[in-house]
C-alpha positions in Angstrom: 178.7 75.4 78.1 181.7 76.6 80.1 183.7 73.8 81.7 184.5 73.7 85.4 187.7 72.7 87.2 187.1 69.5 89.2 188.8 70.7 92.4 188.7 68.0 95.1 186.2 65.8 93.2 186.9 62.1 93.3 183.6 61.0 91.8 183.9 59.8 88.2 180.1 60.1 87.9 180.0 63.6 88.9 182.9 64.7 86.6 181.3 63.0 83.7 177.8 64.1 84.4 178.6 67.7 84.6 180.7 69.9 82.3 184.1 69.4 84.1 187.6 69.1 82.6 188.7 65.5 82.6 192.1 64.0 81.6 191.3 60.5 80.1 193.1 57.9 82.1 190.8 55.1 80.9 193.6 53.4 78.7 195.1 52.3 81.9 191.9 50.5 82.9 192.3 48.3 79.8 195.9 47.8 80.3 195.5 46.6 84.0 192.7 44.2 83.2 194.5 42.7 80.2 197.8 42.2 82.1 196.7 40.9 85.5 194.2 40.6 88.5 195.8 41.8 91.7 197.4 45.3 91.8 199.0 47.6 94.3 199.7 51.3 93.6 201.3 53.9 95.9 201.1 57.6 95.1 201.3 60.8 97.2 198.1 62.3 98.6 195.8 64.3 96.4 197.3 62.7 93.3 194.1 61.4 91.8 194.1 57.9 93.2 190.5 58.0 94.4 189.2 59.3 91.1 191.0 56.5 89.3 189.6 53.9 91.8 186.1 55.3 91.1 186.8 55.1 87.4 187.6 51.3 87.7 184.4 50.9 89.8 182.1 52.5 87.2 183.8 50.5 84.3 183.2 47.2 86.1 179.6 48.2 87.0 179.1 48.6 83.2 178.1 52.3 83.2 178.8 52.9 79.5 177.1 56.3 79.5 179.8 57.8 81.7 182.5 56.8 79.2 181.2 58.4 76.1 184.0 60.0 74.0 186.6 58.3 76.2 189.1 55.6 75.2 187.3 52.9 77.2 184.0 53.5 75.4 185.1 51.4 72.4 187.7 49.2 74.2 185.6 47.5 76.8 183.0 44.7 77.0 180.0 46.6 78.2 177.8 43.4 78.0 179.4 42.0 81.2 178.9 43.6 84.6 180.5 42.7 87.9 179.6 43.2 91.6 182.0 45.7 93.1 183.2 45.9 96.8 184.6 49.4 97.3 186.3 50.0 100.6 187.4 53.4 101.3 189.5 54.4 104.3 190.0 58.0 103.2 187.2 59.7 105.2 187.6 59.9 108.9 190.4 59.3 111.3 191.3 56.0 113.2 192.9 56.2 116.6 192.2 52.7 117.8 191.6 49.1 116.6 188.1 49.2 118.0 187.3 52.3 115.7 188.9 50.6 112.7 186.9 47.4 113.2 183.7 49.3 113.6 184.5 51.3 110.4 185.2 48.1 108.4 182.0 46.5 109.5 180.1 49.6 108.8 181.3 49.6 105.2 180.6 45.9 104.8 177.0 46.5 106.0 176.6 49.2 103.4 177.5 46.7 100.7 175.2 44.1 102.1 172.3 46.7 101.9 173.4 47.7 98.4 173.3 44.2 97.1 170.5 42.9 99.3 172.6 40.3 101.0 172.7 39.3 104.6 175.9 38.0 106.2 175.5 35.9 109.3 178.9 36.9 110.6 177.8 40.5 111.4 180.3 41.2 114.1 183.5 39.6 112.6 185.0 41.7 109.9 187.2 38.9 108.5 184.4 36.4 108.3 181.9 39.0 107.0 184.2 40.1 104.3 184.8 36.6 103.1 181.1 35.7 103.2 180.2 38.9 101.3 182.6 38.0 98.4 181.3 34.4 98.3 177.6 35.3 98.4 178.0 38.1 95.7 179.8 35.6 93.5 177.0 33.2 94.0 174.1 35.6 93.6 175.4 37.1 90.4 177.0 33.9 89.0 180.0 36.2 88.5 183.5 37.0 89.8 183.8 39.9 92.2 185.8 43.1 92.0 187.4 44.4 95.2 188.8 48.0 95.3 190.5 49.4 98.4 191.2 53.2 98.5 193.6 54.7 101.1 194.4 51.1 102.3 197.1 52.4 104.7 195.4 55.6 106.1 194.4 54.0 109.4 198.1 53.2 110.1 199.3 56.6 109.1 196.6 58.3 111.3 198.3 56.9 114.4 201.9 56.5 113.2 203.4 58.6 116.0 202.0 56.1 118.5 203.9 53.1 117.3 202.2 50.5 119.4 198.7 51.6 118.3 199.9 51.8 114.7 201.1 48.2 114.9 197.8 47.0 116.4 195.9 48.7 113.6 198.3 47.2 111.0 197.5 43.7 112.3 193.7 44.3 111.9 194.3 45.4 108.3 196.6 42.5 107.7 193.9 40.1 108.9 191.3 42.0 106.8 193.4 41.8 103.6 194.3 38.1 104.2 190.7 37.3 103.1 191.6 37.8 99.5 194.3 35.1 99.1 192.2 31.9 99.2 189.4 33.4 97.2 191.1 33.6 93.8 188.4 31.6 92.1 185.8 34.2 93.1 187.8 37.4 92.2 187.9 39.1 88.9 190.0 42.0 89.8 191.7 43.4 93.0 193.2 47.0 93.3 194.6 48.5 96.5 196.0 52.0 96.7 197.4 54.4 99.3 200.3 56.8 100.0 202.8 54.5 101.6 203.9 51.0 100.6 204.2 48.7 103.5 206.2 45.5 103.0 204.3 42.4 101.9 205.5 40.6 105.0 204.0 43.2 107.4 200.6 43.8 105.7 200.0 41.4 102.7 201.5 38.2 104.1 200.6 35.4 101.8 199.2 37.6 99.1 202.1 36.9 96.8 200.1 37.5 93.6 199.9 41.3 94.4 201.6 43.1 91.6 203.2 46.3 92.8 203.0 48.8 89.9 204.3 51.9 92.0 207.6 52.0 90.1 206.6 50.4 86.8 207.2 52.3 83.4 204.0 50.8 82.0 201.9 52.6 84.6 204.0 55.7 85.5 201.4 58.1 84.2 198.3 56.4 85.7 197.8 59.4 88.1 198.9 63.0 87.5 199.0 65.1 84.4 201.7 64.9 81.7 202.8 68.2 80.0 200.9 67.1 76.9 197.7 66.3 78.9 198.0 69.6 80.7 198.3 71.7 77.5 195.7 69.7 75.6 192.9 69.4 78.2 193.3 72.8 79.8 194.2 74.8 76.7 191.6 77.5 77.3 192.7 78.0 80.9 196.4 78.4 80.0 196.1 81.0 77.2 197.7 83.8 79.1 199.8 81.8 81.5 203.6 81.3 81.7 203.9 77.6 81.0 207.6 77.5 81.9 207.0 79.0 85.3 204.1 76.6 85.9 206.4 73.7 85.0 209.0 74.9 87.4 206.5 75.3 90.3 204.4 72.2 89.9 205.9 69.6 87.5 208.6 67.1 88.1 207.1 64.0 89.9 208.4 60.8 88.2 208.0 57.1 88.6 210.3 56.1 85.8 208.1 57.7 83.2 207.3 61.3 82.0 207.5 64.1 84.6 204.0 64.7 86.1 202.0 67.5 87.6 200.0 67.0 90.7 196.3 67.6 89.7 195.5 69.3 93.0 198.1 72.0 92.4 197.3 72.6 88.8 193.5 72.9 89.4 193.9 75.3 92.3 196.5 77.3 90.4 194.1 77.7 87.4 191.3 78.6 89.9 193.3 81.1 92.0 195.6 82.3 89.2 198.6 82.7 91.6 201.5 80.5 92.5 201.1 79.1 95.9 202.0 75.7 97.7 198.5 74.4 97.5 199.4 70.7 97.7 202.1 71.0 100.3 199.7 72.8 102.7 197.1 70.0 102.7 199.5 67.8 104.9 201.5 68.4 108.0 204.9 66.6 107.8 205.4 66.6 111.7 206.2 62.9 111.9 208.7 63.2 109.0 210.4 66.3 110.5 210.8 64.4 113.9 212.2 61.5 112.0 214.8 63.8 110.1 215.8 65.2 113.5 216.0 61.8 115.2 218.2 60.4 112.4 220.4 63.6 112.3 219.7 63.9 108.7 222.0 66.3 106.8 219.4 68.6 104.9 221.6 69.5 101.9 221.6 65.8 100.9 217.9 66.2 100.0 219.0 67.7 96.7 220.8 64.5 95.6 220.0 61.4 97.4 220.9 57.9 96.1 218.6 55.1 97.2 218.3 51.4 96.5 215.2 49.6 95.1 214.4 48.1 98.4 214.9 51.4 100.4 212.3 53.3 98.5 210.3 50.1 97.8 208.5 49.6 101.2 208.8 50.2 104.8 207.8 48.6 108.1 206.8 50.3 111.3 209.9 48.7 112.9 212.2 50.1 110.3 211.3 53.6 108.8 214.0 55.5 107.0 213.7 59.2 106.0 214.5 58.5 102.4 211.7 56.0 102.1 209.1 58.3 103.7 210.3 61.4 101.8 209.8 59.5 98.5 206.5 58.0 99.4 204.8 61.1 100.6 206.0 63.0 97.5 208.7 65.3 98.9 211.3 63.5 96.8 211.0 61.9 93.5 213.1 59.8 91.0 215.3 62.0 88.8 217.6 59.3 87.4 218.0 55.5 87.3 221.5 53.9 87.6 222.0 50.2 86.8 225.3 48.7 87.8 226.1 45.0 87.8 222.5 44.1 88.3 222.0 46.6 91.1 219.4 49.3 90.5 219.9 52.7 92.2 217.7 55.7 92.1 218.8 59.4 92.2 216.2 61.3 94.3 215.6 65.0 94.6 212.8 67.5 95.1 210.2 67.3 92.3 209.8 71.0 92.0 210.0 74.6 93.4 206.8 74.3 95.5 208.2 71.3 97.5 211.7 72.5 97.8 210.7 75.9 99.2 207.9 74.8 101.4 209.6 71.8 102.9 212.6 73.8 103.8 210.5 76.5 105.4 209.0 73.9 107.7 212.4 72.3 108.4 214.0 75.6 109.1 211.2 76.6 111.6 211.4 73.2 113.3 215.2 73.1 113.5 215.5 76.6 114.8 212.1 77.5 116.4 212.2 80.8 114.4 209.0 80.4 112.4 207.7 83.9 113.2 211.1 85.6 112.4 211.7 83.6 109.1 209.7 85.9 106.6 211.5 89.0 107.9 214.9 87.4 107.8 214.3 85.9 104.4 213.3 89.2 102.9 216.5 90.8 104.2 218.6 88.0 102.8 217.0 88.4 99.4 217.7 92.2 99.5 221.3 91.5 100.5 221.9 89.1 97.6 220.1 91.5 95.1 222.0 94.5 96.3 225.4 92.8 96.8 225.3 94.0 100.4 227.6 91.7 102.3 227.3 93.6 105.6 223.6 93.2 105.5 224.1 89.4 104.7 226.3 89.1 107.7 223.7 90.8 109.9 221.0 88.5 108.7 223.0 85.4 109.6 224.0 86.9 113.0 220.3 87.5 113.7 219.4 84.0 112.4 221.7 82.1 114.8 221.3 84.6 117.7 217.5 84.1 117.5 217.7 80.4 118.1 216.5 80.1 121.7 219.3 79.0 124.2 216.8 76.5 125.6 216.7 74.8 122.2 220.4 74.0 122.4 220.1 72.7 125.9 217.2 70.4 125.1 218.5 69.1 121.8 221.5 66.9 121.5 221.1 67.5 117.7 222.5 71.0 118.0 225.8 69.6 119.2 226.7 68.1 115.9 228.2 70.3 113.2 225.7 69.4 110.5 222.9 71.0 112.4 224.2 74.5 111.8 224.9 73.8 108.1 221.4 72.2 107.8 219.8 75.4 109.3 221.8 77.6 106.8 220.8 75.5 103.8 217.1 75.2 104.8 216.9 79.0 105.4 218.4 79.8 101.9 216.0 77.3 100.1 213.0 78.4 102.1 213.7 82.1 101.2 213.1 81.0 97.5 216.8 81.5 96.4 218.2 79.1 93.8 220.5 77.0 95.9 222.8 74.2 94.7 224.7 72.1 97.3 228.3 71.5 95.9 230.5 68.5 96.3 229.3 67.6 99.8 231.8 65.2 101.4 232.5 66.5 104.8 229.5 66.6 107.1 231.2 69.2 109.3 231.0 71.9 106.6 228.7 73.2 103.9 229.6 74.3 100.4 226.6 76.1 98.7 226.1 78.0 95.5 223.4 80.7 95.2 222.5 81.6 91.6 220.9 85.0 91.3 220.2 86.4 87.8 223.7 86.4 86.2 225.5 86.4 89.5 227.0 83.4 91.5 227.6 83.5 95.3 229.7 80.6 96.5 229.5 79.9 100.3 232.0 78.0 102.5 230.6 77.3 105.9 233.0 76.2 108.6 232.5 75.4 112.3 235.5 76.2 114.5 236.1 75.3 118.1 238.7 77.9 119.1 239.3 81.5 118.2 238.9 81.3 114.4 238.3 84.6 112.6 241.3 84.0 110.3 239.5 83.8 106.9 240.2 80.0 106.7 236.8 79.3 105.2 237.5 81.8 102.4 241.0 80.5 101.8 239.6 77.0 101.6 237.0 78.1 99.1 239.6 79.6 96.9 241.8 76.5 97.1 239.0 74.2 96.0 238.5 76.4 92.9 234.7 76.0 92.8 234.5 79.3 91.0 236.1 77.9 87.8 232.9 76.0 87.1 231.1 79.3 86.6 233.9 81.1 84.6 232.4 82.3 81.4 228.7 81.6 82.3 228.3 84.1 85.2 229.0 87.9 84.9 229.9 88.2 88.6 231.3 85.6 91.1 231.5 86.2 94.8 233.2 83.9 97.3 231.9 84.1 100.9 233.7 82.3 103.8 231.7 82.0 107.0 233.1 80.6 110.3 230.9 79.6 113.0 231.8 79.3 116.7 230.2 76.2 118.2 230.9 77.6 121.7 229.3 81.0 121.1 226.8 79.5 118.7 227.1 82.4 116.2 229.3 83.8 113.5 232.9 84.1 114.4 233.9 85.7 111.0 232.5 86.6 107.6 234.9 87.3 104.7 234.0 87.8 101.1 235.8 88.5 97.9 234.8 89.1 94.3 236.5 87.0 91.6 237.5 89.1 88.5 
């Protein structure tokens, strides 16, 4: 029987009851249970968290028939079954604490009906949750398993309304606080979501919660490794370019092997074309606003250095762009540096999909030129391909001339020099060109390399207040000697010096030179 691609399916029972492809993640079920009781896992959206939570659920319910041929079949005690409380905040949207409390009570009522238990505290979600755990433990003479999927979604649903978000957070904090004193009644607790709020703000008192988000032992718990992709989907990959697939969709890392997002891979195999499938499932509007608010210098997205605590968790009172970019999956860990007991992480885009898509969104937001971007991008690619520097100059003039005058008046952001450089960088990346920011030290200028086939284009971008137009950017580019890095590896090297007038808000001069 021909196997099907499990696109958007988070039911372990459905995947195992029908001929779907399945990457066996059950060894992690054994590892989790052997090593502890309370766990927390953060992963980006559509990464397979819900499927893994349901896998845990079916294992604890003792449904051996679903695990035939998998690792867990012969490595689990199927004679013992546990009552499972599975809370899922993934479906629906919360915009108030009343809506959240109603949703929690509704899910608790469903569990009461399922296990034929009646809680006397029907209208108090905290008391009802506690009572449900105690009565299940008593009824089945067993410890209870608690699984919470998308634990943070109610907060993220209203994150742009900071006060409502804080009120929703407090409800969830009260809800999760039920778990701490019931250790004797709990066999296993697993919470998962996209973001990682600090223990103080959301899990106060739940000190036994083991955060496995950045833990080598569990790095591949969600997502597909290269080996898993090639082994499980062998038939689907027969005529595919594996290197191009890797370039587009691989690269997520939590200190282990680089991973593929399952959502991307499954849709690519279904549609048979490269497309930002995963990126388009979420709108990063809050993140873009945060980058604008913090005057974030976009070329730094290529190579950020963050501390353990910065990417570790965030609070509604203290949200940093690096933190959010990492947790939602737009940046990932590329390298770990340990110095004098201090752990630092080098962050960058995971892959081509994210780099192009995020920069397209950022460019459109930073310039209000979303409708013009495709046309300008095409002309820029043509200019690079044809070595047509006059066309390149016209594209950049059109780009900056197209930014509405109203946008400069409204946004204080456009008064700082890094804004113009960020626009230029986001435009090049969003056009799909291979862009490498060079030695970025001065926030008032941008040094970029564009690699195209066996050619190298080196850009120096300078903002001038006065007359300008004296090829200073080109002279500076030559002085720095960046081109020497590519001597021998590139057939052609071009230096391009661009001076930008902050007063006129457009190009003042554009000089180029070929290095022999």
